[in-house]
Every structure is written in structure tokens, then in C-alpha cells.
C-alpha positions in Angstrom: 51.0 51.5 147.6 50.5 54.6 145.5 48.4 56.1 148.3 51.3 56.0 150.7 53.9 57.2 148.3 53.6 60.8 149.4 54.5 59.9 153.0 57.4 57.8 151.9 59.1 60.3 149.6 62.6 61.4 150.7 63.2 65.0 151.4 66.9 64.7 150.5 68.0 64.8 146.9 71.1 63.2 145.3 72.6 66.6 144.7 72.3 67.3 148.4 73.6 63.9 149.6 76.6 63.9 147.4 77.2 67.7 148.0 77.5 67.1 151.7 80.4 64.6 151.0 82.0 66.7 148.3 84.5 68.2 150.8 85.5 64.7 151.7 86.5 63.7 148.1 90.2 64.3 148.7 90.1 62.1 151.9 87.9 59.4 150.4 90.1 59.0 147.3 93.4 59.6 149.1 96.0 57.3 150.6 95.1 55.1 153.5 95.7 56.3 157.0 95.0 60.0 156.4 93.1 61.9 159.0 90.1 63.8 157.7 90.2 67.6 158.0 87.4 69.3 160.0 85.7 70.4 156.7 85.4 66.7 155.7 83.7 65.9 159.0 81.4 68.9 158.8 80.1 67.6 155.5 79.6 64.1 156.8 77.9 65.4 159.9 75.6 67.5 157.7 74.7 64.4 155.7 73.8 62.5 158.9 71.6 65.4 160.0 69.9 65.8 156.6 69.2 62.1 156.2 66.8 62.0 159.2 64.1 59.5 158.0 64.5 56.0 156.7 63.4 57.3 153.2 66.1 60.0 153.4 68.7 57.4 154.4 67.8 55.1 151.6 67.9 57.9 149.0 71.3 59.1 150.4 72.6 55.6 150.3 71.6 55.0 146.7 73.1 58.4 145.6 76.3 57.8 147.4 76.6 54.3 146.1 76.1 55.6 142.5 78.7 58.3 143.1 81.2 55.9 144.6 81.0 53.7 141.5 82.3 56.6 139.5 85.5 57.3 141.5 88.3 55.3 143.1 87.2 55.3 146.7 89.8 54.2 149.3 87.8 51.6 151.1 89.8 52.0 154.3 89.3 55.7 154.5 85.6 55.4 153.7 85.3 52.8 156.5 87.2 55.0 159.0 85.4 58.3 158.2 82.6 57.9 160.7 84.9 56.9 163.6 87.4 59.6 162.7 84.7 62.2 162.6 82.8 61.0 165.7 79.6 60.2 163.9 77.5 57.2 163.0 76.6 56.7 159.4 73.7 54.3 158.7 75.7 52.9 155.8 79.3 52.6 154.5 80.5 54.8 151.7 81.1 52.1 149.1 80.1 51.2 145.5 78.9 47.8 146.9 76.3 49.0 149.3 73.0 47.2 149.8 70.7 50.2 150.4 67.7 47.9 151.2 69.2 47.1 154.6 
């Protein structure tokens, strides 16, 4: 397994993953039913582009899960973000994520 670790390392870092969603903070912690501003969607789209490999997606998932555990995420807004921004996230923004799936 150690021999394959270099090919399985994620290129994305936690700072990058959470940084992409930083513009979304107001939306993700705000009242239900809000519509995301274009800047929120730009960040989410950048995250999708940056998390191109399975390793990147798992790393981004773990980082976002950890960040979501430190703030009061509005579950409805987090769930609606991909649809409202016209993107497909490979995971939900939630403190209860299972990043092994």
C-alpha cells in the first residue's frame, strides 16, 4: 500500500477546499429559503473543478465535514446549494458526511 500512496495523494488541500466555500458561509449559515448570490455559486463551482479525482473529492469531503462541525450549517441551504447553483457536488455539505462513500 505504501508503494501506491504517491498516486493516491490528493492534490487539493483543506485550506483550498474550505476556501472555495468561504464565500458561501453567509448562505450556508443563513435562514432557509435564501437564494445564493453568484459569488457563492462561483466558489462552489471552483470546488467541483478542483476536486477532480476520487482522492481530491475524499479530501475535500473530509475537510468540509470538519469545517461544518464548527459552525451552525443550515441543512436545507446546504442541501439546496448544488441545485441553486446548477452544479453537482459529489457529497452534501454536512457535519454528518460519510466521506468513504
